[in-house]
C-alpha positions as CSV (number, residue, x, y, z in Angstrom):
1,M,-26.3,-21.0,21.0
2,T,-22.9,-19.4,21.7
3,S,-21.6,-16.3,20.0
4,Q,-18.9,-18.3,18.3
5,S,-21.4,-20.7,16.7
6,R,-23.6,-17.7,15.7
7,S,-20.6,-16.1,14.0
8,R,-19.9,-19.3,12.2
9,N,-23.5,-19.5,10.9
10,S,-23.3,-15.9,9.6
11,V,-20.1,-16.6,7.7
12,D,-20.4,-17.0,3.9
13,P,-20.0,-20.7,3.0
14,I,-17.1,-19.8,0.6
15,W,-15.0,-19.0,3.6
16,T,-15.5,-22.5,5.1
17,S,-14.9,-24.4,1.8
18,S,-11.2,-25.1,2.5
19,A,-8.4,-24.6,5.0
20,T,-6.9,-21.8,3.0
21,A,-10.2,-20.0,2.8
22,R,-10.7,-20.3,6.5
23,Q,-7.2,-18.9,7.1
24,I,-7.9,-15.9,4.8
25,H,-11.2,-15.3,6.6
26,A,-9.3,-15.4,9.9
27,L,-6.7,-13.0,8.7
28,G,-9.5,-10.7,7.6
29,A,-10.9,-10.8,11.1
30,V,-7.5,-10.0,12.5
31,E,-7.4,-6.9,10.2
32,K,-10.7,-5.8,11.6
33,D,-9.5,-6.4,15.1
34,I,-6.4,-4.2,14.4
35,S,-8.7,-1.4,13.3
36,R,-10.7,-1.9,16.5
37,L,-7.5,-1.9,18.5
38,L,-6.5,1.4,17.1
39,A,-9.9,2.9,17.9
40,L,-9.7,1.6,21.5
41,A,-6.3,3.1,21.9
42,S,-7.6,6.4,20.6
43,S,-10.5,6.5,23.0
44,S,-8.4,5.4,25.9
45,I,-6.0,8.2,25.3
46,S,-8.9,10.7,25.0
47,L,-10.1,9.5,28.4
48,L,-6.7,10.3,29.9
49,T,-6.8,13.9,28.9
50,L,-8.0,16.5,31.4
51,P,-11.7,17.1,31.3
52,Q,-11.1,20.8,30.8
53,T,-9.6,20.1,27.4
54,D,-12.7,18.3,26.1
55,T,-14.4,20.0,23.2
56,P,-18.2,20.5,23.3
57,K,-18.6,17.9,20.5
58,E,-17.0,15.1,22.6
59,T,-19.3,13.2,24.9
60,L,-16.7,11.9,27.3
61,P,-17.9,11.0,30.8
62,Q,-16.9,13.2,33.8
63,G,-15.4,12.4,37.2
64,D,-15.4,8.8,38.4
65,E,-17.3,7.7,35.3
66,R,-14.3,8.8,33.2
67,S,-11.9,6.5,35.1
68,E,-14.3,3.6,35.0
69,Q,-14.7,4.1,31.2
70,F,-11.0,4.2,30.9
71,V,-10.6,0.9,32.7
72,L,-13.3,-0.7,30.4
73,E,-11.6,0.7,27.3
74,V,-8.1,-0.5,28.3
75,T,-9.6,-4.0,29.3
76,Q,-11.1,-4.2,25.8
77,Y,-7.9,-3.0,24.3
78,F,-5.9,-5.8,25.9
79,E,-8.5,-8.4,25.1
80,T,-8.4,-7.4,21.5
81,L,-4.6,-7.4,21.5
82,D,-4.6,-10.9,22.9
83,S,-7.1,-12.1,20.3
84,I,-4.9,-10.7,17.5
85,H,-1.8,-12.3,19.0
86,L,-3.6,-15.7,19.3
87,A,-5.0,-15.4,15.7
88,L,-1.6,-14.6,14.2
89,R,0.1,-17.4,16.1
90,T,-2.6,-19.8,15.0
91,C,-2.1,-18.7,11.3
92,L,1.7,-19.1,11.7
93,A,1.2,-22.6,13.2
94,Q,-1.0,-23.6,10.3
95,L,1.5,-22.3,7.8
96,R,4.2,-24.3,9.5
97,R,2.0,-27.4,9.6
98,A,1.3,-27.0,5.9
99,R,5.1,-26.8,5.4
100,I,4.9,-23.6,3.3
101,A,8.3,-22.3,2.6
102,P,9.0,-18.8,4.0
103,S,10.3,-17.8,0.6
104,S,6.9,-18.2,-0.9
105,I,5.4,-15.6,1.4
106,D,8.3,-13.1,1.3
107,A,7.6,-9.5,0.3
108,L,8.3,-8.3,-3.2
109,P,11.5,-6.5,-3.8
110,P,11.5,-2.7,-3.3
111,G,10.6,-0.8,-6.5
112,F,8.7,-3.8,-8.0
113,V,6.1,-2.7,-10.5
114,P,3.6,-5.4,-11.4
115,P,2.8,-5.9,-15.1
116,T,-0.3,-4.1,-16.4
117,F,-1.9,-7.2,-18.0
118,G,-1.8,-10.6,-16.4
119,V,1.2,-12.6,-15.3
120,G,4.6,-11.8,-16.7
121,L,7.1,-14.2,-18.2
122,P,10.0,-15.3,-16.1
123,E,13.2,-13.2,-16.5
124,G,15.5,-14.4,-19.3
125,V,12.6,-15.9,-21.4
126,G,12.3,-14.4,-24.8
127,G,15.7,-12.7,-25.1
128,V,17.8,-10.4,-22.9
129,G,15.6,-7.8,-21.3
130,S,13.0,-7.9,-24.0
131,H,9.9,-8.4,-21.8
132,N,11.0,-7.2,-18.4
133,N,8.0,-5.0,-17.7
134,K,5.3,-6.5,-19.9
135,G,2.6,-8.9,-19.0
136,L,1.8,-12.1,-20.8
137,Q,-1.0,-10.5,-22.8
138,E,1.2,-7.6,-23.9
139,V,3.9,-10.0,-25.0
140,Q,1.4,-12.1,-27.0
141,V,0.0,-8.9,-28.7
142,E,3.5,-7.8,-29.6
143,R,4.4,-11.3,-30.9
144,D,1.3,-11.3,-33.1
145,A,2.1,-7.8,-34.4
146,W,5.6,-8.8,-35.3
147,K,4.3,-11.9,-37.1
148,G,1.9,-9.7,-39.0
149,V,4.8,-7.4,-40.0
150,L,6.9,-10.4,-41.1
151,D,4.0,-11.8,-43.1
152,A,3.4,-8.5,-44.8
153,L,7.1,-8.1,-45.7
154,Q,7.2,-11.7,-47.1
155,R,4.1,-11.0,-49.3
156,L,5.7,-7.8,-50.5
157,K,8.9,-9.6,-51.3
158,D,7.0,-12.3,-53.2
159,A,5.0,-9.7,-55.1
160,R,8.2,-7.9,-56.1
161,L,9.8,-11.2,-57.1
162,A,6.8,-12.1,-59.2
163,A,6.8,-8.7,-60.8
164,S,10.4,-8.9,-61.6
165,V,10.0,-12.3,-63.1
166,N,7.1,-11.0,-65.2
167,N,9.1,-8.0,-66.2
168,T,12.1,-10.2,-67.2
169,S,9.8,-12.5,-69.2
170,L,8.2,-9.4,-71.0
171,Q,11.6,-8.1,-71.8
172,E,12.6,-11.5,-73.2
173,Q,9.4,-11.5,-75.3
174,D,10.2,-8.0,-76.6
175,V,13.7,-9.1,-77.6
176,M,12.4,-12.2,-79.4
177,L,9.9,-10.1,-81.3
178,T,12.4,-7.6,-82.5
């Protein structure tokens, strides 16, 4: 069994369920490779320093072993760099094959602040600038609150109108009785 087939067997089935999931999993592997690349660069640079500058905590090899270790580290560095390059080119080719527009994967504008609750409404919906930084849930809560205020005012108006009608009819009855 090859290492590639072993790694496929150890992958959670959710990552093999669709092409998109496989691409996301591949990009996650690229992210891990980038971390490994940085660690290899760090250790390679450490091996280039003079042995006299090593601290007692560092367990770097000495003499010829140091240069052999450096060669191994640099070889792994370039192999990892090559795998990152290949994985990114593969992902880009898959994006081109899927005909995904570049505008759909553009970065957000500078200073963009995502809404606190859920997806926001498109700009211009619901009046000029009325919901710019509010999420859909916030907009719905605000709408319901204003409906409640309108309903309470309408009931108050109806109650006052009913009271004034009752008041007017009582005054008419008083006038008739006198």
